[in-house]
MMTF fields as JSON, N, C-alpha, C and O atoms, coordinates in Angstrom:
{
  "mmtfVersion": "1.0.0",
  "mmtfProducer": "UNKNOWN",
  "numBonds": 207,
  "numAtoms": 208,
  "numGroups": 52,
  "numChains": 1,
  "numModels": 1,
  "chainsPerModel": [1],
  "groupsPerChain": [52],
  "chainIdList": ["A"],
  "bondAtomList": [4, 2, 8, 6, 12, 10, 16, 14, 20, 18, 24, 22, 28, 26, 32, 30, 36, 34, 40, 38, 44, 42, 48, 46, 52, 50, 56, 54, 60, 58, 64, 62, 68, 66, 72, 70, 76, 74, 80, 78, 84, 82, 88, 86, 92, 90, 96, 94, 100, 98, 104, 102, 108, 106, 112, 110, 116, 114, 120, 118, 124, 122, 128, 126, 132, 130, 136, 134, 140, 138, 144, 142, 148, 146, 152, 150, 156, 154, 160, 158, 164, 162, 168, 166, 172, 170, 176, 174, 180, 178, 184, 182, 188, 186, 192, 190, 196, 194, 200, 198, 204, 202],
  "bondOrderList": [1, 1, 1, 1, 1, 1, 1, 1, 1, 1, 1, 1, 1, 1, 1, 1, 1, 1, 1, 1, 1, 1, 1, 1, 1, 1, 1, 1, 1, 1, 1, 1, 1, 1, 1, 1, 1, 1, 1, 1, 1, 1, 1, 1, 1, 1, 1, 1, 1, 1, 1],
  "groupList": [{"groupName": "MET", "atomNameList": ["N", "CA", "C", "O"], "elementList": ["N", "C", "C", "O"], "formalChargeList": [0, 0, 0, 0], "bondAtomList": [1, 0, 2, 1, 3, 2], "bondOrderList": [1, 1, 2], "singleLetterCode": "M", "chemCompType": "L-PEPTIDE LINKING"}, {"groupName": "LEU", "atomNameList": ["N", "CA", "C", "O"], "elementList": ["N", "C", "C", "O"], "formalChargeList": [0, 0, 0, 0], "bondAtomList": [1, 0, 2, 1, 3, 2], "bondOrderList": [1, 1, 2], "singleLetterCode": "L", "chemCompType": "L-PEPTIDE LINKING"}, {"groupName": "ARG", "atomNameList": ["N", "CA", "C", "O"], "elementList": ["N", "C", "C", "O"], "formalChargeList": [0, 0, 0, 0], "bondAtomList": [1, 0, 2, 1, 3, 2], "bondOrderList": [1, 1, 2], "singleLetterCode": "R", "chemCompType": "L-PEPTIDE LINKING"}, {"groupName": "CYS", "atomNameList": ["N", "CA", "C", "O"], "elementList": ["N", "C", "C", "O"], "formalChargeList": [0, 0, 0, 0], "bondAtomList": [1, 0, 2, 1, 3, 2], "bondOrderList": [1, 1, 2], "singleLetterCode": "C", "chemCompType": "L-PEPTIDE LINKING"}, {"groupName": "ALA", "atomNameList": ["N", "CA", "C", "O"], "elementList": ["N", "C", "C", "O"], "formalChargeList": [0, 0, 0, 0], "bondAtomList": [1, 0, 2, 1, 3, 2], "bondOrderList": [1, 1, 2], "singleLetterCode": "A", "chemCompType": "L-PEPTIDE LINKING"}, {"groupName": "GLU", "atomNameList": ["N", "CA", "C", "O"], "elementList": ["N", "C", "C", "O"], "formalChargeList": [0, 0, 0, 0], "bondAtomList": [1, 0, 2, 1, 3, 2], "bondOrderList": [1, 1, 2], "singleLetterCode": "E", "chemCompType": "L-PEPTIDE LINKING"}, {"groupName": "ASN", "atomNameList": ["N", "CA", "C", "O"], "elementList": ["N", "C", "C", "O"], "formalChargeList": [0, 0, 0, 0], "bondAtomList": [1, 0, 2, 1, 3, 2], "bondOrderList": [1, 1, 2], "singleLetterCode": "N", "chemCompType": "L-PEPTIDE LINKING"}, {"groupName": "SER", "atomNameList": ["N", "CA", "C", "O"], "elementList": ["N", "C", "C", "O"], "formalChargeList": [0, 0, 0, 0], "bondAtomList": [1, 0, 2, 1, 3, 2], "bondOrderList": [1, 1, 2], "singleLetterCode": "S", "chemCompType": "L-PEPTIDE LINKING"}, {"groupName": "ASP", "atomNameList": ["N", "CA", "C", "O"], "elementList": ["N", "C", "C", "O"], "formalChargeList": [0, 0, 0, 0], "bondAtomList": [1, 0, 2, 1, 3, 2], "bondOrderList": [1, 1, 2], "singleLetterCode": "D", "chemCompType": "L-PEPTIDE LINKING"}, {"groupName": "GLY", "atomNameList": ["N", "CA", "C", "O"], "elementList": ["N", "C", "C", "O"], "formalChargeList": [0, 0, 0, 0], "bondAtomList": [1, 0, 2, 1, 3, 2], "bondOrderList": [1, 1, 2], "singleLetterCode": "G", "chemCompType": "PEPTIDE LINKING"}, {"groupName": "THR", "atomNameList": ["N", "CA", "C", "O"], "elementList": ["N", "C", "C", "O"], "formalChargeList": [0, 0, 0, 0], "bondAtomList": [1, 0, 2, 1, 3, 2], "bondOrderList": [1, 1, 2], "singleLetterCode": "T", "chemCompType": "L-PEPTIDE LINKING"}, {"groupName": "VAL", "atomNameList": ["N", "CA", "C", "O"], "elementList": ["N", "C", "C", "O"], "formalChargeList": [0, 0, 0, 0], "bondAtomList": [1, 0, 2, 1, 3, 2], "bondOrderList": [1, 1, 2], "singleLetterCode": "V", "chemCompType": "L-PEPTIDE LINKING"}, {"groupName": "TYR", "atomNameList": ["N", "CA", "C", "O"], "elementList": ["N", "C", "C", "O"], "formalChargeList": [0, 0, 0, 0], "bondAtomList": [1, 0, 2, 1, 3, 2], "bondOrderList": [1, 1, 2], "singleLetterCode": "Y", "chemCompType": "L-PEPTIDE LINKING"}, {"groupName": "LYS", "atomNameList": ["N", "CA", "C", "O"], "elementList": ["N", "C", "C", "O"], "formalChargeList": [0, 0, 0, 0], "bondAtomList": [1, 0, 2, 1, 3, 2], "bondOrderList": [1, 1, 2], "singleLetterCode": "K", "chemCompType": "L-PEPTIDE LINKING"}, {"groupName": "GLN", "atomNameList": ["N", "CA", "C", "O"], "elementList": ["N", "C", "C", "O"], "formalChargeList": [0, 0, 0, 0], "bondAtomList": [1, 0, 2, 1, 3, 2], "bondOrderList": [1, 1, 2], "singleLetterCode": "Q", "chemCompType": "L-PEPTIDE LINKING"}, {"groupName": "PRO", "atomNameList": ["N", "CA", "C", "O"], "elementList": ["N", "C", "C", "O"], "formalChargeList": [0, 0, 0, 0], "bondAtomList": [1, 0, 2, 1, 3, 2], "bondOrderList": [1, 1, 2], "singleLetterCode": "P", "chemCompType": "L-PEPTIDE LINKING"}, {"groupName": "ILE", "atomNameList": ["N", "CA", "C", "O"], "elementList": ["N", "C", "C", "O"], "formalChargeList": [0, 0, 0, 0], "bondAtomList": [1, 0, 2, 1, 3, 2], "bondOrderList": [1, 1, 2], "singleLetterCode": "I", "chemCompType": "L-PEPTIDE LINKING"}, {"groupName": "PHE", "atomNameList": ["N", "CA", "C", "O"], "elementList": ["N", "C", "C", "O"], "formalChargeList": [0, 0, 0, 0], "bondAtomList": [1, 0, 2, 1, 3, 2], "bondOrderList": [1, 1, 2], "singleLetterCode": "F", "chemCompType": "L-PEPTIDE LINKING"}],
  "groupTypeList": [0, 1, 2, 3, 4, 5, 1, 6, 1, 7, 8, 5, 4, 1, 4, 9, 0, 10, 0, 9, 0, 11, 12, 8, 0, 1, 10, 5, 13, 1, 6, 8, 6, 5, 14, 12, 15, 12, 13, 4, 10, 14, 5, 8, 16, 12, 4, 17, 17, 9, 2, 9],
  "groupIdList": [1, 2, 3, 4, 5, 6, 7, 8, 9, 10, 11, 12, 13, 14, 15, 16, 17, 18, 19, 20, 21, 22, 23, 24, 25, 26, 27, 28, 29, 30, 31, 32, 33, 34, 35, 36, 37, 38, 39, 40, 41, 42, 43, 44, 45, 46, 47, 48, 49, 50, 51, 52],
  "secStructList": [7, 2, 2, 2, 2, 2, 6, 6, 7, 7, 2, 2, 2, 2, 2, 6, 7, 7, 2, 2, 2, 2, 2, 2, 2, 2, 2, 2, 2, 2, 2, 6, 6, 7, 7, 7, 1, 7, 7, 7, 7, 2, 2, 2, 2, 2, 2, 2, 2, 7, 7, 7],
  "xCoordList": [152.557, 152.657, 152.736, 152.277, 153.317, 153.397, 152.002, 151.741, 151.116, 149.753, 149.023, 148.243, 149.268, 148.662, 149.187, 148.437, 150.454, 151.029, 150.421, 150.189, 150.162, 149.526, 148.133, 147.676, 147.466, 146.135, 146.189, 145.147, 147.389, 147.588, 146.975, 146.403, 147.095, 146.571, 147.635, 148.761, 147.276, 148.211, 148.202, 147.34, 149.166, 149.21, 147.957, 147.442, 147.47, 146.267, 145.042, 144.19, 144.978, 143.86, 143.924, 142.902, 145.129, 145.289, 144.955, 144.528, 145.143, 144.881, 143.413, 143.093, 142.529, 141.105, 140.555, 139.337, 141.423, 140.968, 141.415, 142.441, 140.624, 141.014, 141.701, 141.629, 142.357, 142.98, 141.916, 142.155, 140.753, 139.663, 139.252, 138.966, 139.222, 138.869, 139.908, 139.564, 141.168, 142.239, 142.134, 142.28, 141.882, 141.722, 140.539, 140.622, 139.436, 138.278, 138.626, 138.208, 139.386, 139.786, 140.679, 140.549, 141.582, 142.445, 141.634, 141.883, 140.672, 139.817, 139.043, 138.962, 138.475, 137.732, 138.63, 138.212, 139.85, 140.783, 141.079, 141.119, 141.285, 141.572, 140.376, 140.545, 139.166, 137.954, 137.559, 136.683, 138.177, 137.798, 137.905, 137.07, 138.901, 139.115, 138.604, 138.801, 137.959, 137.474, 136.253, 135.367, 136.225, 135.085, 134.294, 134.834, 133.032, 132.184, 131.305, 130.564, 131.38, 130.672, 129.167, 128.44, 128.68, 127.281, 126.745, 127.378, 125.593, 124.948, 123.775, 122.93, 123.729, 122.694, 121.316, 121.156, 120.335, 118.94, 118.26, 118.854, 117.026, 116.276, 116.097, 116.134, 115.909, 115.771, 117.055, 116.997, 118.188, 119.461, 119.541, 120.009, 119.089, 119.093, 118.2, 118.587, 117.012, 116.102, 116.708, 116.572, 117.366, 117.983, 119.072, 119.251, 119.798, 120.9, 120.407, 120.842, 119.496, 119.052, 117.701, 117.343, 116.964, 115.595, 114.651, 115.081, 113.368, 112.37, 111.943, 111.086, 112.532, 112.326, 110.997, 110.678],
  "yCoordList": [214.915, 213.715, 212.475, 211.397, 212.635, 211.504, 211.024, 209.821, 211.942, 211.561, 210.901, 209.972, 211.369, 210.752, 209.333, 208.438, 209.126, 207.791, 206.875, 205.695, 207.405, 206.612, 206.153, 205.087, 206.956, 206.605, 205.776, 205.428, 205.461, 204.7, 205.394, 204.741, 206.71, 207.471, 207.589, 208.008, 207.225, 207.321, 208.743, 209.554, 209.021, 210.321, 210.535, 211.65, 209.459, 209.558, 209.896, 210.693, 209.277, 209.551, 210.99, 211.672, 211.444, 212.806, 213.858, 214.962, 213.528, 214.491, 214.912, 216.025, 214.035, 214.354, 214.767, 214.828, 215.055, 215.383, 216.777, 217.281, 217.384, 218.654, 218.361, 217.243, 219.363, 219.195, 218.899, 218.135, 219.499, 219.248, 217.785, 217.223, 217.172, 215.754, 214.895, 213.933, 215.246, 214.503, 214.685, 213.719, 215.91, 216.158, 215.372, 214.825, 215.311, 214.533, 213.058, 212.409, 212.532, 211.129, 210.873, 209.843, 211.803, 211.653, 211.684, 210.903, 212.585, 212.682, 211.394, 210.887, 210.86, 209.61, 208.457, 207.606, 208.429, 207.368, 207.446, 206.424, 208.661, 208.828, 208.466, 208.01, 208.666, 208.37, 206.901, 206.48, 206.112, 204.706, 203.931, 203.068, 204.217, 203.462, 204.18, 203.704, 205.303, 206.089, 205.411, 204.93, 205.383, 204.825, 205.972, 206.752, 206.07, 207.128, 206.552, 205.598, 207.123, 206.532, 206.79, 206.149, 207.714, 208.093, 208.338, 209.015, 207.788, 208.019, 208.97, 208.727, 210.038, 211.055, 210.485, 209.652, 210.957, 210.593, 211.752, 212.816, 211.546, 212.617, 213.799, 214.95, 213.539, 214.623, 215.442, 216.658, 214.804, 215.526, 216.451, 217.585, 215.969, 216.782, 217.998, 219.117, 217.78, 218.915, 219.9, 221.11, 219.41, 220.3, 221.143, 222.302, 220.579, 221.303, 222.278, 223.429, 221.818, 222.63, 223.303, 224.218, 222.864, 223.351, 222.495, 221.655, 222.703, 221.869, 222.43, 221.855, 223.544, 224.106, 224.636, 225.142],
  "zCoordList": [113.879, 113.097, 113.998, 113.619, 115.182, 116.102, 116.475, 116.482, 116.781, 117.165, 116.01, 116.218, 114.799, 113.616, 113.436, 113.046, 113.714, 113.626, 114.684, 114.42, 115.875, 116.927, 116.514, 116.927, 115.703, 115.218, 113.933, 113.378, 113.463, 112.225, 111.013, 110.14, 110.963, 109.835, 108.75, 109.016, 107.554, 106.432, 105.869, 106.206, 105.017, 104.349, 103.51, 103.422, 102.893, 102.078, 102.934, 102.541, 104.099, 104.999, 105.503, 105.591, 105.832, 106.343, 105.289, 105.628, 104.033, 102.964, 102.942, 102.523, 103.386, 103.372, 104.716, 104.889, 105.676, 107.03, 107.436, 106.978, 108.302, 108.897, 110.235, 110.746, 110.789, 112.108, 113.158, 114.093, 113.005, 113.944, 113.956, 115.013, 112.786, 112.708, 113.423, 114.111, 113.257, 113.927, 115.441, 116.19, 115.897, 117.332, 117.889, 118.989, 117.138, 117.582, 117.728, 118.687, 116.782, 116.854, 118.062, 118.724, 118.353, 119.525, 120.813, 121.732, 120.875, 122.056, 122.258, 123.377, 121.191, 121.291, 121.731, 122.516, 121.231, 121.621, 123.12, 123.804, 123.624, 125.049, 125.917, 127.048, 125.394, 126.163, 126.111, 126.866, 125.244, 125.097, 126.403, 126.674, 127.203, 128.439, 129.677, 130.795, 129.493, 130.633, 131.253, 130.546, 132.56, 133.289, 133.91, 134.695, 133.56, 134.09, 135.192, 134.957, 136.399, 137.534, 137.53, 138.289, 136.694, 136.77, 135.367, 134.557, 135.095, 133.81, 134.038, 134.9, 133.272, 133.449, 133.127, 132.235, 133.875, 133.63, 132.913, 132.737, 132.505, 131.853, 132.806, 132.369, 134.075, 135.06, 135.155, 135.333, 135.042, 135.035, 133.823, 133.93, 132.683, 131.461, 131.643, 131.303, 132.177, 132.423, 133.411, 133.234, 134.437, 135.435, 134.81, 135.182, 133.869, 133.232, 132.168, 132.13, 131.299, 130.17, 130.379, 129.639, 131.362, 131.521, 130.718, 129.929, 130.915, 130.242, 128.9, 128.23, 128.502, 127.168, 126.984, 125.908]
}
């Protein structure tokens, strides 16, 4: 409930949400201030997944 309060979620809002949705919101909140030093290119995507 503490984490839900940090997200300003009301009881009404929580009634229509799953725990997974709440966890996703917490993850997004934590990532808001994250700085990523590298942005993947299309070649990086191909290297990771293959060219299909």
